[in-house]
C-alpha positions in Angstrom: -5.8 -5.8 17.7 -5.8 -6.1 13.9 -9.5 -7.0 13.8 -10.2 -3.9 16.0 -8.2 -1.7 13.6 -10.0 -3.2 10.6 -13.4 -2.5 12.2 -12.3 1.0 13.1 -11.2 1.7 9.5 -14.4 0.2 8.1 -16.5 2.4 10.5 -14.5 5.5 9.4 -13.3 6.0 12.9 -9.6 6.0 11.9 -7.6 6.3 8.7 -5.5 3.6 7.1 -2.5 5.8 7.8 -3.3 6.0 11.6 -3.8 2.2 11.7 -0.4 1.7 10.0 1.4 4.0 12.3 -0.2 2.3 15.3 0.7 -1.2 14.1 4.2 0.0 13.3 4.8 0.1 17.1 4.2 -3.7 17.2 5.5 -4.9 13.8 9.2 -4.1 13.4 9.2 -4.7 9.6 6.5 -2.0 9.0 7.7 1.3 7.5 6.2 4.8 8.0 3.1 5.2 5.9 4.8 7.7 3.6 8.5 8.2 3.2 10.7 10.7 1.3 13.3 8.0 0.6 12.9 6.6 -3.0 15.1 3.6 -2.0 12.8 2.6 0.9 9.1 2.8 -0.1 6.6 3.6 2.6 4.0 1.2 3.9 1.4 2.9 1.6 3.3 1.9 -1.5 3.9 -1.6 -0.1 0.2 -2.0 0.6 -0.6 -0.9 -3.0 2.0 -3.2 -4.5 0.6 -6.1 -2.5 -3.0 -5.4 -3.6 -1.9 -5.2 -7.2 0.1 -8.4 -7.1 -2.7 -10.3 -5.3 -5.1 -9.0 -8.0 -2.7 -10.3 -10.7 -2.8 -13.7 -9.1 -6.6 -13.7 -9.1 -6.9 -12.3 -12.6 -3.7 -12.8 -14.6 -5.2 -11.0 -17.6 -5.3 -7.8 -15.6 -1.9 -6.4 -14.9 0.5 -8.1 -17.2 4.0 -7.0 -16.0 6.0 -5.5 -13.2 6.1 -2.2 -15.2 2.3 -2.0 -14.9 2.7 -2.2 -11.1 5.3 0.6 -11.2 2.9 2.6 -13.4 0.1 2.3 -10.9 2.4 3.2 -8.0 3.5 6.3 -9.9 -0.1 7.3 -10.6 -1.0 6.8 -6.9 1.9 8.9 -5.9 0.7 11.7 -8.1 3.0 11.1 -11.1 1.7 10.8 -14.6 2.9 7.2 -15.0 3.3 7.6 -18.7 5.8 5.9 -20.8 
């Protein structure tokens, strides 16, 4: 199922959001793609955070601290991320 979803995303047949919402039916720990609850980030933010953290493991000179992760998440959400 996951491989089929990956292929559908790669072929531009479905969006990442649609794939997440579909998988959410089978994976109880998955959240809605986007949420309004600041205490419970949506799956989009969780995916971004995971990608950033994995990139840090591959290249530790890139993102140096947790605050950098938060800054990128704010920018992705449309905030200025400044500070």
